C-alpha positions in Angstrom: 0.0 0.0 0.0 2.8 2.4 0.8 5.3 1.2 -1.7 4.0 2.6 -5.0 3.6 6.2 -3.7 7.0 6.2 -2.0 8.6 4.7 -5.2 7.1 7.5 -7.3 8.4 10.2 -4.9 11.8 8.7 -4.8 12.0 8.3 -8.6 11.1 12.0 -9.0 13.5 13.1 -6.3 16.6 11.0 -6.7 18.9 10.6 -9.6 18.3 7.2 -11.3 21.6 5.7 -10.0 20.7 6.4 -6.4 17.1 5.3 -7.0 18.4 1.8 -8.1 20.8 1.7 -5.2 17.9 2.3 -2.8 15.9 -0.3 -4.7 18.7 -2.9 -4.4 19.2 -2.2 -0.7 15.5 -2.7 0.0 15.5 -5.9 -2.0 18.5 -7.2 0.0 16.7 -6.3 3.3 13.6 -8.1 2.1 15.6 -11.2 1.1 17.3 -11.2 4.6 13.9 -11.0 6.3 12.6 -13.9 4.2 15.7 -15.9 5.1 15.3 -15.2 8.8 11.7 -16.4 8.7 13.0 -19.6 7.3 11.0 -22.5 6.0 8.7 -22.7 9.0 5.9 -20.9 7.1 6.4 -22.7 3.8 
C-alpha cells in the first residue's frame, strides 16, 4: 500500500543511479527478512 507512492516520490526526487541503489538495498533487506523467517511458514 505504501510502496508505490514512495517509489514515485523517490523516482522523481533521486537521480536514477541512487534510486536503483535504494531499490537494491530494500530488495536485500527483504531477502534477509525472508531468510530469517525460514521454511517454517512454507
